[in-house]
C-alpha positions as CSV (number, residue, x, y, z in Angstrom):
1,M,-16.9,18.8,-48.6
2,I,-14.6,17.8,-45.6
3,Q,-15.4,15.8,-42.5
4,I,-14.3,16.4,-39.1
5,D,-15.5,13.9,-36.6
6,D,-19.2,13.4,-37.4
7,K,-19.6,16.7,-39.1
8,I,-19.7,17.2,-42.9
9,I,-18.6,20.7,-43.7
10,S,-19.0,22.6,-46.9
11,D,-15.8,23.8,-48.5
12,N,-17.4,27.3,-48.6
13,I,-17.1,27.7,-44.9
14,I,-13.3,27.9,-45.6
15,D,-13.2,29.2,-49.2
16,R,-15.8,32.1,-48.9
17,K,-15.1,35.5,-47.3
18,F,-17.6,37.0,-44.9
19,V,-17.6,39.8,-42.3
20,C,-21.0,41.3,-41.3
21,D,-21.4,45.1,-42.2
22,L,-24.4,46.0,-40.1
23,S,-23.9,49.7,-41.3
24,K,-24.9,48.4,-44.8
25,C,-27.3,45.5,-44.3
26,K,-28.9,47.0,-41.0
27,G,-29.3,43.4,-39.7
28,A,-31.7,42.4,-42.3
29,C,-31.2,38.7,-41.5
30,C,-33.3,39.4,-38.4
31,I,-36.1,41.0,-40.3
32,H,-36.5,38.9,-43.6
33,G,-36.8,35.2,-44.2
34,D,-39.5,32.5,-44.3
35,S,-39.8,31.9,-40.6
36,G,-38.1,32.7,-37.4
37,A,-34.6,31.8,-36.1
38,P,-34.3,28.1,-35.2
39,F,-33.9,27.2,-31.4
40,E,-32.1,24.0,-30.3
41,E,-34.2,22.1,-27.7
42,S,-31.8,23.1,-24.8
43,E,-32.1,26.8,-25.8
44,I,-36.1,26.5,-25.3
45,L,-35.6,25.5,-21.7
46,I,-33.2,28.3,-21.1
47,L,-35.5,30.8,-22.8
48,E,-38.5,29.8,-20.5
49,Q,-36.2,30.5,-17.6
50,V,-34.9,33.9,-18.6
51,Y,-37.6,35.3,-20.6
52,N,-38.7,37.9,-18.0
53,E,-35.2,39.2,-17.9
54,I,-35.5,39.8,-21.8
55,V,-38.9,41.6,-21.8
56,P,-37.5,44.9,-20.7
57,Y,-35.3,44.9,-23.7
58,M,-38.2,44.1,-26.4
59,R,-40.3,46.3,-28.2
60,A,-44.1,46.3,-27.5
61,E,-44.7,44.6,-30.8
62,G,-42.3,41.9,-30.0
63,I,-43.9,41.2,-26.6
64,K,-47.4,41.1,-28.2
65,A,-46.2,38.6,-30.8
66,V,-44.9,36.4,-28.0
67,E,-48.0,36.7,-25.8
68,E,-50.2,35.8,-28.9
69,Q,-47.9,33.0,-30.4
70,G,-45.6,31.8,-27.6
71,K,-42.0,32.2,-27.0
72,Y,-41.4,30.0,-29.9
73,V,-43.5,28.5,-32.8
74,V,-43.1,25.5,-34.9
75,D,-42.5,26.3,-38.6
76,V,-43.3,24.4,-41.8
77,E,-40.2,22.3,-41.5
78,Y,-41.1,21.4,-37.8
79,D,-38.4,23.4,-36.3
80,K,-39.0,25.4,-33.2
81,V,-38.3,29.1,-34.2
82,T,-38.7,32.7,-33.0
83,P,-42.1,34.0,-33.4
84,L,-42.5,36.8,-36.0
85,V,-44.0,40.3,-35.8
86,N,-46.8,40.4,-38.4
87,G,-44.8,37.8,-40.5
88,G,-41.9,40.1,-40.6
89,E,-39.1,40.7,-38.2
90,C,-38.2,38.3,-35.1
91,A,-40.2,39.2,-32.1
92,Y,-36.9,39.6,-30.2
93,V,-35.7,42.4,-32.6
94,V,-35.0,45.9,-31.4
95,F,-33.8,48.7,-33.5
96,D,-30.9,51.1,-32.5
97,A,-30.9,54.9,-33.4
98,D,-29.6,54.1,-36.9
99,G,-32.4,51.6,-37.6
100,I,-30.0,48.7,-37.2
101,A,-31.9,45.5,-36.1
102,L,-30.5,44.2,-32.8
103,C,-31.3,41.2,-30.5
104,A,-33.1,41.9,-27.2
105,I,-31.8,38.4,-25.9
106,E,-28.3,39.4,-26.8
107,K,-28.7,42.9,-25.1
108,A,-29.8,41.4,-22.0
109,F,-26.9,39.1,-22.2
110,L,-24.4,41.9,-22.8
111,D,-25.8,43.8,-19.8
112,K,-25.1,40.5,-17.8
113,K,-28.8,40.0,-16.9
114,I,-28.6,36.5,-18.5
115,S,-26.0,33.9,-19.4
116,F,-27.8,32.9,-22.8
117,R,-26.4,35.0,-25.6
118,K,-28.9,34.3,-28.3
119,P,-30.1,31.3,-30.4
120,I,-26.8,29.6,-31.8
121,S,-28.4,29.6,-35.2
122,C,-28.4,33.3,-35.1
123,Y,-25.0,33.5,-33.7
124,L,-23.6,31.1,-36.3
125,Y,-25.2,32.9,-39.4
126,P,-24.4,32.7,-42.3
127,I,-23.5,29.0,-41.4
128,R,-26.7,26.8,-41.1
129,T,-26.6,23.3,-39.7
130,K,-28.8,20.3,-40.0
131,V,-28.6,17.1,-38.0
132,Y,-29.2,13.8,-39.8
133,H,-29.1,10.2,-38.4
134,Q,-25.3,9.7,-38.6
135,Y,-23.8,13.2,-39.1
136,E,-24.4,16.9,-38.9
137,A,-24.0,18.9,-42.1
138,I,-22.6,22.5,-41.8
139,N,-23.2,24.7,-44.7
140,Y,-22.8,28.4,-45.9
141,D,-26.1,30.0,-46.5
142,V,-25.9,32.4,-49.4
143,W,-28.4,35.1,-49.2
144,D,-28.5,38.5,-51.3
145,I,-28.8,40.5,-48.2
146,C,-25.5,39.6,-47.1
147,K,-23.6,41.1,-50.2
148,P,-22.2,43.8,-48.1
149,A,-20.7,41.1,-45.7
150,I,-19.2,39.2,-48.5
151,K,-17.5,42.4,-50.0
152,N,-16.3,43.3,-46.5
153,G,-14.9,39.8,-45.9
154,E,-13.1,39.9,-49.4
155,L,-11.8,43.2,-48.5
156,L,-10.5,42.2,-45.1
157,N,-9.7,38.6,-46.4
158,V,-11.5,36.9,-43.5
159,S,-12.9,33.4,-44.2
160,V,-16.6,32.7,-43.0
161,Y,-15.0,30.2,-40.3
162,K,-12.7,32.7,-39.0
163,F,-15.3,35.4,-38.9
164,L,-17.4,32.9,-36.8
165,K,-14.7,31.6,-34.4
166,E,-16.5,32.5,-31.2
167,P,-19.8,30.8,-32.2
168,I,-18.2,27.8,-33.7
169,I,-16.2,27.3,-30.5
170,Q,-19.4,27.9,-28.4
171,K,-21.3,25.2,-30.4
172,Y,-18.5,22.7,-31.3
173,G,-15.6,23.5,-28.8
174,E,-12.2,24.9,-29.3
175,E,-10.5,21.5,-30.4
176,W,-13.0,21.2,-33.1
177,F,-12.4,24.8,-34.4
178,E,-8.7,24.1,-34.4
179,K,-9.1,21.0,-36.4
180,L,-11.0,23.1,-39.0
181,K,-8.3,25.7,-38.9
182,Y,-5.5,23.0,-39.2
183,F,-7.3,21.5,-42.3
184,D,-7.6,24.9,-44.0
185,E,-3.9,25.8,-43.2
186,N,-2.4,22.4,-43.9
187,Y,-4.4,20.6,-46.5
188,K,-6.8,23.0,-48.2
189,R,-4.4,25.6,-49.1
190,K,-1.6,23.2,-50.3
191,N,-4.2,21.4,-52.5
192,T,-5.3,24.8,-54.1
193,K,-1.8,26.1,-55.1
């Protein structure tokens, strides 16, 4: 574990390799799991404001799930998360012609209909974060469905944090990302030789 500011970061964020391979996994992280994707409190407010712009991108099943459950639900860990369609995929999931799960929220963002890309928990995956009283834990979530991403990351030699540069910067800022990169390049690698 390393610490940067009030963040405690798992070594796996630097040591492990990861690059999504949607052609292999088909976006399974949006379909499987114990509950929906966590929202930050500020994202709930944004979702309330932009939901009508997202609806045209959603599937009928997703719209129905939102109508019945709400734009978010509270899971067993008391997190506000995306609702699910029949306990399966995220209500905001859409599928492309190849059966790959995509995000209706992100599609609206990419079409410049909204300025909210998608929940940061989705954008940061496979990084999972948890805020505690005096610090925030940043961990690498290992899930069997991501084996193709691990293989692809090893083939391309791309660390988890480098693959997730954009969402890390969105959440923590460029200066924080540069501190993580500096640690990797100047301390971590020297100590592993």
